[in-house]
C-alpha positions in Angstrom: -218.3 126.3 90.1 -220.3 122.9 91.2 -217.7 120.5 92.7 -219.3 116.8 93.6 -219.4 115.3 96.9 -216.3 112.7 97.7 -214.4 113.9 94.2 -211.5 114.3 96.1 -211.6 110.9 97.0 -212.0 109.7 93.6 -208.5 111.6 92.4 -206.5 109.9 94.8 -208.3 106.9 94.8 -205.9 105.1 92.2 -205.4 101.3 91.8 -202.2 99.9 93.2 -199.8 98.4 92.7 -199.9 99.8 88.6 -198.2 97.4 86.4 -197.6 100.4 84.2 -194.9 101.5 86.8 -191.7 99.2 86.1 -188.7 99.4 85.9 -185.9 97.7 85.2 -182.8 97.0 87.0 -178.8 96.9 86.7 -176.5 93.7 86.7 -176.5 92.5 90.4 -179.9 93.3 91.2 -181.7 91.1 89.0 -181.1 87.7 87.3 -182.4 89.0 84.1 -181.6 92.4 82.2 -185.2 92.2 80.7 -187.6 91.5 83.4 -189.9 94.8 84.5 -190.1 94.8 87.9 -193.1 96.7 89.3 -192.5 99.4 92.1 -194.5 98.2 94.7 -194.0 101.3 97.0 -192.1 103.5 99.7 -189.9 100.6 101.8 -190.1 103.0 104.6 -186.4 101.5 105.3 -183.6 104.0 104.2 -185.0 107.6 102.5 -185.0 106.7 99.0 -185.6 103.1 99.1 -188.9 101.7 97.5 -189.9 97.6 97.0 -190.1 95.9 93.6 -191.5 92.8 92.9 -191.3 90.8 89.6 -192.7 87.5 88.2 -191.8 84.1 90.3 -192.1 86.1 93.6 -188.8 87.9 93.3 -188.3 91.1 95.0 -185.4 93.5 96.0 -185.6 97.3 98.0 -183.6 99.5 95.6 -182.4 103.4 95.1 -182.8 105.0 91.8 -178.9 104.7 91.4 -180.2 100.8 91.2 -182.6 101.6 87.8 -181.1 101.3 84.1 -184.4 101.6 82.2 -188.0 102.6 83.8 -191.5 103.7 81.8 -193.0 106.7 81.7 -195.3 106.5 84.5 -192.2 105.1 86.5 -190.4 108.0 85.7 -193.3 109.9 86.8 -193.6 108.1 90.2 -189.8 108.1 91.0 -189.5 111.9 90.4 -192.3 112.5 92.8 -191.2 110.4 95.5 -187.5 111.7 95.7 -188.7 115.3 95.3 -190.9 114.4 98.4 -188.2 113.5 100.5 -186.0 116.2 99.9 -184.2 117.7 102.7 -185.4 120.7 104.2 -183.0 123.4 104.8 -184.0 123.1 108.4 -182.8 119.6 108.5 -179.8 120.1 106.3 -178.9 122.4 108.8 -178.7 120.3 111.7 -181.8 120.6 112.8 -180.4 123.9 114.4 -182.0 127.1 114.9 -178.9 129.0 115.4 -177.4 127.6 112.2 -180.5 128.0 110.7 -180.2 131.7 111.9 -177.1 132.2 109.6 -177.4 130.5 106.8 -175.0 132.0 103.7 -174.5 131.5 100.0 -172.2 128.8 100.3 -175.1 127.0 103.0 -177.6 127.0 100.7 -175.9 125.7 97.2 -174.8 122.8 99.6 -178.2 122.0 100.3 -179.1 122.6 96.9 -176.3 120.2 95.9 -177.6 117.3 98.3 -180.6 117.5 96.9 -179.9 117.3 93.0 -177.9 114.6 94.5 -180.4 112.7 96.1 -183.1 113.5 93.5 -180.6 111.5 90.9 -179.4 108.9 92.9 -182.0 108.2 95.5 -179.0 108.2 97.4 -176.7 111.2 99.3 -174.5 111.5 102.5 -176.5 111.3 105.8 -177.6 114.2 107.6 -177.3 114.5 111.1 -178.7 116.9 114.3 -175.9 119.3 115.2 -175.2 118.0 119.1 -175.9 119.4 121.8 -172.8 121.5 123.6 -171.7 118.9 126.2 -169.0 120.3 128.3 -167.3 116.7 128.7 -166.6 117.1 125.5 -163.4 119.2 126.5 -161.9 116.3 128.3 -161.6 114.3 125.3 -157.8 114.4 124.0 -156.9 114.4 120.8 -158.2 113.8 118.0 -160.8 116.8 119.0 -164.6 115.6 118.9 -166.1 115.9 115.6 -168.7 115.7 114.2 -170.6 116.6 110.2 -173.4 118.8 110.0 -174.7 121.1 107.0 -172.2 119.4 104.4 -169.2 120.3 106.5 -167.1 119.0 109.2 -166.8 120.6 112.5 -164.9 120.5 115.3 -165.0 120.9 119.3 -163.1 123.7 120.3 -162.9 125.9 123.5 -166.7 124.6 124.5 -168.2 125.2 121.2 -168.6 123.6 117.6 -166.7 125.5 114.9 -166.3 124.5 111.4 -162.9 122.6 110.7 -160.5 124.9 108.6 -158.9 123.5 106.5 -161.9 120.9 105.6 -160.6 117.0 105.5 -160.3 116.1 101.8 -163.5 113.6 102.3 -164.1 110.7 99.3 -167.8 110.3 98.9 -167.2 106.7 100.2 -166.8 108.5 103.8 -168.2 112.2 103.6 -170.6 112.8 106.1 -169.8 109.6 108.5 -166.4 109.2 108.5 -163.1 111.4 109.3 -160.9 110.4 106.2 -157.8 108.6 106.9 -158.9 107.2 110.4 -159.3 103.5 111.7 -162.8 104.2 111.4 -162.8 105.3 108.0 -160.6 102.1 107.1 -162.9 99.6 108.8 -166.2 101.1 107.5 -168.0 101.7 111.3 -167.5 103.4 114.7 -167.0 101.9 118.1 -169.0 103.4 120.9 -167.5 103.6 123.8 -169.6 103.4 127.5 -169.0 106.6 128.8 -172.0 108.8 129.6 -171.9 111.8 127.6 -175.4 112.8 127.9 -177.2 114.0 125.1 -174.5 112.9 122.8 -172.6 109.5 122.0 -168.8 109.3 121.3 -166.8 106.9 118.6 -163.8 105.7 121.4 -161.6 105.9 118.3 -162.1 108.6 115.6 -163.8 110.7 118.6 -167.3 111.2 116.4 -170.1 112.9 118.2 -173.4 111.9 117.6 -176.5 113.5 118.9 -179.1 111.1 120.8 -182.0 111.8 118.6 -185.5 110.7 120.9 -188.8 109.9 118.9 -191.8 111.7 120.0 -193.9 109.8 121.9 -197.3 109.0 120.2 -198.8 107.6 122.7 -199.8 104.3 121.0 -199.4 101.0 123.0 
């Protein structure tokens, strides 16, 4: 079978932006519900967010939950856009080789549920790396240090991360970033202390532990 030189470039070099790829937004995001907002592409801000633009220089950064109507072409674009940003199982399991090696059916169900929600809403509870074991965490008084990884709450116990039993009853509004019924959940933010815990950061109020993620050096200046 003969393949023309440069055919792949021709296939992928599409005109962009494309007026056929439009959405209508929910009230609060648009001054007129009939306005068609043209999708401009990935917002490169939060996962699942994209830029849209409308007449008169209007622009927004939105996700799928903000869309109430879309052209057939936009539906295809959004489906591919969101599927391309689904979580891998490794990422969902806290980017931990140890947790990945011990995946069970419940883990797979939570992972699939996370991705299904993301494809529908364009957002889902945050995904965190499993924090490194730090001996100094054992010196923290009650409440016990905790983290949220692989769709579950974990606590620091006897020098290791263990699944909290029972799991707290977490509303969607706090699942993944706050322990329910704490001061941090009530005020909607954490308070990072000055203590040095090496590769992790600890909230001085609720004792959430977050891994410090170091971006790889690309060598650019």
